[in-house]
C-alpha positions in Angstrom: -152.7 -57.8 100.2 -154.7 -57.6 97.1 -156.8 -54.5 96.5 -158.9 -53.5 93.6 -157.1 -50.2 93.3 -153.9 -52.0 92.4 -155.5 -53.1 89.1 -156.3 -49.5 88.2 -154.0 -47.8 85.7 -153.7 -44.8 88.1 -152.2 -47.0 90.8 -149.5 -48.2 88.3 -148.9 -44.6 87.1 -148.4 -43.5 90.7 -146.0 -46.3 91.4 -144.0 -45.6 88.2 -143.9 -41.9 89.1 -142.7 -42.7 92.7 -140.0 -45.0 91.4 -138.5 -42.2 89.2 -138.7 -39.7 92.0 -141.7 -37.7 90.7 -143.3 -37.7 94.2 -145.8 -34.9 93.5 -147.0 -36.7 90.4 -147.3 -40.0 92.3 -149.4 -38.2 95.0 -151.8 -36.9 92.3 -152.3 -40.3 90.7 -153.0 -42.0 94.1 -155.2 -39.1 95.3 -157.5 -39.6 92.4 -158.0 -43.2 93.5 -158.2 -42.3 97.2 -161.2 -40.0 96.5 -163.1 -43.0 95.2 -161.9 -45.6 97.7 -163.4 -46.9 100.9 -162.3 -49.0 103.9 -158.9 -50.6 103.8 -158.2 -49.4 100.3 -158.7 -45.8 101.4 -156.3 -46.2 104.3 -153.7 -48.0 102.1 -153.8 -45.2 99.6 -153.7 -42.5 102.3 -150.4 -44.1 103.5 -148.9 -44.0 100.0 -150.0 -40.4 99.5 -148.5 -39.4 102.8 -145.2 -41.1 101.9 -145.1 -39.4 98.5 -146.0 -36.0 100.0 -143.3 -36.4 102.7 -140.6 -37.1 100.0 -141.9 -34.1 98.0 -141.6 -31.8 101.0 -138.1 -33.1 101.7 -137.0 -32.3 98.2 -138.4 -28.8 98.7 -136.4 -28.4 101.9 -139.5 -28.4 104.1 -138.2 -30.7 106.8 -141.0 -30.2 109.3 -143.5 -30.8 106.6 -141.7 -34.0 105.6 -141.9 -35.3 109.2 
């Protein structure tokens, strides 16, 4: 899948943050893209944001929030 958002520096910054375990930071980078996105890009980014938020909640010990 090739999306325009993947060419944006914010997408890469979010991916790098996610890879180093900075889930909240990843969420923030991707959310800034999500606010501008439409269609499939918006859904794709929403999934990444939810994944990052889930891991962040898990780190905080908020198991129900992570689910």
